[in-house]
N, C-alpha and C positions, 0 to 999 in steps of 0.2 A: 460504800461496804466493800471491804479491801477484799482481792480476789484470792481463794487459797490456793499455794504455791503447787503446782504439779510433779510430782515425783523426775526425776532425771530421766530422760529415756537414754539406753542403752543401744546404739547402733548393732551392735553385734547380736540383739533380741531379732530371731528370727521375721515378727508382724513388727519391725522396726524399718519404717522406708527413707532412706536417705533423698533426698531432690533435689540433692546440688546441680544436677547434670541437667535438671529442667529449669528452662532459661525462665527466669519471673516477668514473663510476657505475655501479654493475656492470649489465650489460645496455642500457646507452644503444649504440645504434646508428648507424652514418651508413654512406650507399653512396659506391664510392670507385668512379667510372668514369673511363676516360682512353684516351687513346691515347699512349703515346711510343713514340721510337727503340729500337729494341733496341739494348742493349750490343756491345762486339767480343767475339771469340772467344764467343759463345754457342751452342754446339752440339759433337758431335763429327769426327773427321778427313774423313768421307766427307760427312757432312749436318748442316746448321747453319741458325741464325736469321742472316739477312742482316743485317750490321752496318746501322743508322740504319733497317732495314724498320719499318713500323709493329706494335708490338703492342699490343693491346685486351685494358683491363684491365676486367672486370667483376666488383667486389671488395666486400666488406662489413667495416666496420670494427666490431668489437664490445666495450665497455671490461667486461675481468673484474676480479676483485681485483687479479692479478698483473700486470697491462699490459693489452695492447689485441691481440686476436683479428682477427685476416686471415681470412677467407676468400673465397671465390669460385673463377672463372675465368678464365684468361689466352688470349688466341687470337692467334694472326699464320701468320706463312707460313715453311718450309723450301727450302733449294734444296740440291743435292748431286749426287753421281751415284750410280748402281749400281754395286753391288760387284761385279755378275758382269760388267755389259757395257759399262761407262762409261757411257752414256747419260746424259743429266741427268734429274734429277730435278726436281720443282717441286709442293709440296702444302703443304695447311694443316695445322694442329694444333690444338687445346683440349687443356690441361692444368689439374689443379684444383689450387688451392694452400688449404692450412690451417695456418696459422702464429702460434705466440703470441710477443709481442716484450712481453720485462720491463720493466717498471718500472725506474729505476735507483734503487739498493740495496732492492729488492724481495727477499724470503724467497729468489727463485729462485737469487739468487746465493751464497745457502748448499746449497740442493738441488739446483742442475744443474750439468754442466761448462758451460764456455762456448759449446761449441758446439751445445748441447743444443736450446737458445730462442735467439731473436734478442735484441737488447737494444735498447732503446731511449735516445737521449742527448736527455735534456729530452722535449721534446712530438715529436721528430723520429724517425722510424724508415725503415730502409734497405729495400726489399722485393727488391734482385737479387738478394743469396745465394739468398731463397727461391725465387724464378722461376727462378733460373740452376739451381739442383737440382730443382725442378717438371721442367721441360722437358728437361735432360740425360740424366736418370733413365727418362726414357721414350723416347730414340730407341734406334734401332737402329744394333748397330756395322756390320753391314754391311747397310745399307739395299739396297732392291729395286727397281726402274722398276715392276716386277710381279711377282705370287707366282709363277706359274710362267716368270721369263725365264731361257730356256735358256743366257745365257751366250756368251762366245765360243770360236771353234775353237780349242784348245789347239797348232795345229799352222798355222795362217794367219792367226789373229788376224781373221777376218772373224765377225761377229754370225749365229748359227745361222740366226736369222729370213731373211736375207738368201740363205741357201745353199739347195741343194737336198737333198730330204730323204733324198737316198742320198748324199750327200758324205762323201768319206773318204781320208785319205791313206795312202802305204801305207805300214807299220811295220817298217821293217829297222832290226837293230840293228845300229850303226856298228861294230861288230867285221867285221862280214859286207859292208859295204860295198864295200871293194876287190875282194873276191873276185866280186860281183856285176857290176861294171864289166870285170873277168878276161873270165867265161862270156858278156858281152855282147860281146866282141869275139872268143871263141874261133872261131867254124866259119870265118871267112876265114882266121883268123892260122894256124889251125892246118892247113888244108888242106893248104897244100903240103906239112908234115911226113908226112901219112898218105901221100900220094902215096910220098914218096922213102921211108919206111919198106915199104909194099906193092912198090916193085922191088925192093927185096933178097931 
C-alpha cells in the first residue's frame, strides 16, 4: 500500500528542527534548547496553551541507527476555566517528550505504521505532533480551579464560596406549585364562604 506523501517541512517554522549538525553516528548527542511560540488549538475545550505563548524546549537529540531520538521536557502555561464554577484558571505545566524520528527509507517504514514513529524529511523533523500529543494527553477534560471547588448553586448560579453555609432553596414539585399559591390565598378568600355556611 503506497504511503501518503508528507507535506514539505519548512525549516523556518519554530517547531521544525534541522539536525544537520548532529552526526549520523549512533550515540552522537546535541542539546536542543529554545523558546518558541505555541501553535494554535493546543489543548482541550476548557483548558489549553494560549496561542503564541512561550513554549520552553529543553531537549536533547541523539543519533540512533534508525533516526534521531528526541527526549527531554517542554514547559509552558495553561489557561482556561474551572469545570465546576467557571472561574478562570492560570497555571504552568511541564511534560516529558521521548520520540523517535526515523530517517527516510529506514527499515522502520516496513516494520511500523505511519503513525507509530515520526518521520524525517532529509535532515528536518517536526516536533509539533509529538509536543501536541504529550501536552493534550496530560490535560484534564474537566479542569478545576482547586481540588475542593464546591461549584455553583444549581438554583441561583452563585458560587457556593460566596453563599452562607445554610444557603438553600425550597424544593417544590412544579406540579404542586399552583396548589401552594391557592393555599396562600385561602384564609382570606375562604372566610366569607365559611361564614355563609355557618349561618345556614
